[in-house]
C-alpha positions in Angstrom: -88.5 7.9 -21.6 -90.0 4.3 -20.8 -87.0 2.4 -22.2 -84.7 4.4 -20.2 -86.6 3.7 -17.2 -86.6 0.4 -17.4 -82.7 0.3 -18.2 -82.2 2.3 -14.9 -84.1 -0.1 -12.9 -81.9 -3.1 -14.3 -78.9 -1.4 -14.0 -79.4 0.3 -10.5 -80.3 -3.0 -9.2 -77.0 -4.2 -10.2 -75.0 -1.1 -9.0 -76.8 -1.4 -5.6 -75.7 -5.2 -5.0 -72.5 -4.3 -5.9 -72.4 -1.3 -3.4 -73.9 -3.4 -0.6 -72.4 -4.7 2.4 -72.7 -7.3 4.7 -72.2 -5.2 7.9 -74.5 -4.6 10.4 -76.8 -1.4 10.8 -75.1 1.2 12.9 -76.9 2.9 15.5 -78.5 6.1 14.6 -76.9 9.2 16.5 -79.9 10.4 18.8 -79.2 13.0 21.2 -81.8 14.3 24.0 -81.0 17.8 25.2 -83.1 19.8 27.4 -85.0 21.3 24.4 -85.3 18.6 21.6 -84.4 15.1 20.7 -82.1 15.3 17.5 -81.7 12.5 15.0 -78.5 12.5 13.2 -77.6 11.2 9.9 -74.1 11.4 8.3 -73.1 10.6 4.8 -69.2 11.2 4.3 -67.6 12.5 1.6 -66.2 9.2 0.3 -69.7 7.8 0.5 -71.4 10.4 -1.2 -68.6 10.2 -4.1 -68.5 6.6 -4.5 -72.1 6.6 -4.8 -72.0 9.5 -7.2 -69.6 7.7 -9.4 -71.3 4.2 -9.2 -74.5 6.4 -10.4 -72.8 7.9 -13.3 -71.7 4.8 -14.4 -75.1 3.2 -14.3 -76.5 5.7 -16.7 -76.4 4.7 -20.7 -73.5 5.5 -22.5 -75.7 7.8 -24.6 -76.8 9.9 -21.4 -72.9 10.0 -20.1 -71.8 11.9 -23.2 -74.2 14.7 -22.5 -72.4 15.4 -19.2 -73.5 18.2 -16.8 -76.7 19.1 -19.2 -80.0 19.0 -17.8 -81.1 15.6 -18.9 -78.0 14.1 -17.6 -78.3 15.9 -14.2 -82.0 14.7 -13.9 -81.0 11.0 -14.8 -78.0 11.0 -12.3 -80.0 12.3 -9.4 -82.9 9.4 -9.7 -80.2 6.9 -10.0 -78.4 8.5 -7.2 -81.4 9.2 -5.0 -82.4 5.2 -5.3 -79.0 3.9 -4.5 -78.7 6.3 -1.5 -81.8 5.1 -0.3 -80.6 1.5 -0.4 -77.3 2.6 1.5 -79.5 4.6 4.0 -81.7 1.3 4.6 -78.6 -0.9 5.2 -76.6 1.7 7.3 -79.1 2.8 9.6 -81.9 0.2 9.3 -84.7 2.5 7.8 -88.0 1.8 6.5 -88.2 2.1 2.7 -90.3 5.5 3.2 -87.8 7.0 5.8 -85.0 6.1 3.8 -86.3 7.7 0.9 -87.4 10.8 2.2 -83.8 11.4 3.8 -82.1 10.6 0.4 -84.3 13.3 -1.5 -83.3 15.8 0.6 -79.2 14.5 0.6 -79.7 14.2 -3.5 -81.2 17.6 -3.6 -78.7 19.5 -1.1 -75.3 17.5 -1.6 -75.3 15.6 -5.2 -73.9 18.2 -7.1 -71.1 18.8 -4.6 -70.0 15.2 -4.2 -70.3 14.8 -8.2 -68.0 17.5 -9.0 -65.9 17.8 -5.7 -62.6 19.7 -6.2 -62.1 20.9 -3.0 -62.0 19.5 0.8 -65.0 21.0 2.0 -67.5 20.0 -1.4 -70.4 18.1 0.4 -69.4 19.1 3.9 -72.5 21.1 5.2 -75.5 20.3 7.4 -79.5 20.2 6.6 -81.1 21.2 10.0 -85.0 20.7 10.7 -86.4 23.7 9.3 -85.3 23.0 6.1 -86.2 19.4 6.3 -89.9 20.5 7.3 -89.9 22.9 4.0 -90.1 19.5 2.0 -93.2 18.3 3.9 -91.6 14.9 4.9 -91.1 15.4 8.6 -93.3 14.2 11.0 -94.2 16.5 13.9 -94.5 13.0 16.3 -90.8 12.4 15.2 -87.3 13.4 16.6 -85.8 16.8 14.8 -83.7 15.4 12.3 -80.5 16.6 11.1 -78.7 15.4 7.8 -74.8 16.1 7.9 -72.2 15.6 5.0 -69.0 15.0 6.9 -65.2 15.4 5.6 -63.2 12.5 5.4 -61.3 12.4 2.1 -57.4 12.4 2.2 -57.0 16.1 1.0 -53.5 17.4 2.5 -53.7 20.1 4.9 -52.4 22.7 2.5 -55.5 22.2 0.3 -57.5 23.3 3.1 -55.4 26.1 4.1 -55.9 27.0 0.0 -59.5 26.4 0.4 -59.7 29.1 3.2 -57.4 31.9 1.6 -56.9 31.1 -2.2 -55.5 28.4 -3.9 -52.9 30.6 -6.0 -50.8 31.3 -2.9 -47.7 29.9 -2.2 -47.7 29.6 1.7 -45.0 29.0 4.1 -46.3 25.8 6.2 -44.3 24.7 9.4 -43.9 21.0 9.9 -46.5 20.8 12.1 -49.1 22.3 10.3 -48.2 20.1 7.4 -49.9 17.3 10.1 -53.1 19.0 10.3 -55.1 17.0 7.9 -56.9 14.8 10.3 -57.5 17.7 12.3 -59.2 19.9 9.7 -61.1 17.0 8.8 -62.2 16.6 12.5 -63.2 19.9 13.3 -65.1 20.0 10.2 -67.3 17.5 11.2 -67.6 18.5 14.7 -68.5 21.8 13.2 -71.2 20.5 10.9 -72.9 18.4 13.5 -73.0 21.3 15.9 -75.3 23.5 13.3 -77.8 20.3 14.5 -77.7 21.9 18.0 -77.4 25.7 17.3 -79.0 26.3 14.0 -77.5 28.6 11.3 -74.9 30.5 13.8 -71.2 29.8 12.0 -69.5 31.2 15.4 -71.6 28.9 17.7 -70.6 25.9 15.5 -67.3 26.9 15.3 -67.8 27.2 19.5 -69.4 23.8 19.6 -66.4 22.3 17.6 -63.4 23.8 19.3 -64.9 23.1 22.7 -65.6 19.3 21.8 -62.2 18.9 20.7 -60.6 20.7 23.8 -62.7 18.2 26.2 -61.9 15.2 24.2 -58.3 16.0 24.5 -58.1 17.1 28.2 -56.5 13.8 29.4 -53.2 13.9 27.6 -51.3 17.3 28.2 -49.4 16.9 24.7 -52.5 16.2 22.6 -53.9 19.1 24.3 -51.5 21.7 23.6 -51.2 20.2 20.0 -54.9 20.8 19.8 -54.7 24.7 21.1 -52.2 25.3 18.5 -54.3 23.8 15.6 -57.3 25.8 17.0 -55.4 29.3 16.8 -54.3 28.2 13.5 -57.7 27.6 12.3 -58.7 30.8 13.7 -56.2 32.7 12.2 -57.6 31.1 8.8 -61.2 32.3 9.9 -59.6 35.9 10.9 -57.9 36.1 7.3 -61.4 35.1 5.3 -63.5 37.9 7.6 -60.5 40.9 8.1 -59.1 40.4 4.2 -61.4 38.6 2.1 -64.6 40.1 3.3 -66.7 37.0 3.9 -70.7 37.0 4.7 -71.3 38.6 8.4 -72.5 35.0 9.4 -69.1 33.8 9.8 -67.6 37.4 11.3 -67.5 35.9 14.8 -65.7 32.5 14.0 -62.1 33.4 15.1 -63.7 35.3 18.3 -65.5 31.6 19.1 -62.5 29.7 19.1 -60.9 31.9 21.3 -63.9 32.3 23.6 -63.7 28.4 23.7 -60.1 28.2 24.3 -60.5 30.8 27.2 -63.5 29.1 28.6 -61.5 25.7 28.8 -58.6 27.4 30.3 -60.8 28.6 33.0 -62.4 25.2 34.0 -65.8 25.4 32.0 -66.2 21.4 30.9 -68.8 19.5 29.0 -69.3 15.8 29.3 -72.6 15.7 27.1 -73.7 17.3 24.2 -76.8 18.3 26.4 -74.4 20.2 28.5 -73.0 21.9 25.8 -76.2 22.8 23.9 -77.2 24.3 27.5 -74.4 26.5 27.5 -74.3 27.7 23.9 -77.8 28.3 23.6 -78.3 30.4 26.6 -79.4 33.7 26.5 -76.6 34.9 28.6 -74.0 33.5 25.9 -72.0 36.1 24.0 -69.0 35.0 21.7 -67.6 38.6 22.5 -64.6 40.3 21.0 -61.1 39.0 20.8 -58.2 40.6 23.3 -55.7 42.7 21.8 -53.1 39.8 22.3 -55.1 37.1 20.6 -55.9 39.7 17.7 -52.1 40.1 17.3 -51.4 36.0 17.3 -54.0 36.0 14.6 -52.3 38.7 12.2 -48.9 37.3 13.0 -49.8 33.8 12.0 -51.7 34.4 9.0 -48.8 36.9 7.7 -46.3 34.1 8.3 -48.3 31.5 6.3 -49.3 34.0 3.2 -47.4 36.1 0.8 -47.6 39.9 1.1 -49.7 40.2 -2.2 -52.4 38.3 -0.2 -52.9 41.3 2.0 -52.5 44.1 -0.5 -56.1 45.6 -1.0 -55.9 46.1 -4.6 -55.0 42.3 -5.5 -58.0 41.2 -2.8 -60.1 43.6 -4.7 -59.0 42.1 -8.2 -59.6 38.3 -7.1 -63.3 39.2 -5.5 -64.6 40.7 -8.8 -63.2 37.6 -10.6 -64.4 34.7 -8.7 -65.3 34.0 -5.1 -65.9 30.6 -5.8 -63.1 29.0 -3.7 -64.5 30.7 -0.4 -65.2 28.3 2.4 -69.0 28.0 3.4 -69.0 25.8 6.4 
């Protein structure tokens, strides 16, 4: 193992230099709310995949032949963690200690998804402060820390839709729906950032993402109308998962949350700052509420226009649930 450790050091140094960029460090995303100061770090799918690929290529050939074994994965984790530490120092101008702490958690939480990615949401999730504390690396005198994996890959809209439903379904996608690729990526990123403020609630995170999109588009009526149509379509995908795929109860209010955000926007509720949105969503009086009958009819008709009839057949759904649910979206 000493020989391997020495070879890792030399190979890692070469790879780290290759990945280095002469760009200036970015400002950290630090948000002051009524209750807390949140420090947000983001690593995109592309960054994570490139680092994972470089880490794998840095491993000695004899280890690469042992792909996905325990020894291979442990060696990959070591090299990836060290390379990500360098990347975080470059990106955010962190101290070595702080970058090491964050790179360790990113490695434990994200590396597998980035390395073996097959869907648009692999590596897209959030590690919030409680989880960070469990590693014993969060100084209570410092800000709350939130680590986000963001979507930015070029997966087409159809693959996003398949990830929410099932990869085997042939879908009837409209021309506008085919243009939703950047919308899915953007909404997924806002959803994960929302978790930094609302905790683990999927419904509140979807409300956060939808409300943010609507408030960003309000100056252009054409963009706003398209955003509403996209959000209603996204809500239909959420609805399918909760109504037909039997997704966890934590996701069961997601479609209601999106429609609640649309209704609130139409009723003149606006948010200019994260602080205002956090105050509203985390208030004791905030209730996502139920869908209106018209909204549920729209969800049902939208998803049935998209998917084949077998996607709604109870026997078929039961059989695929018994075989494998690994495709299910978990953001």
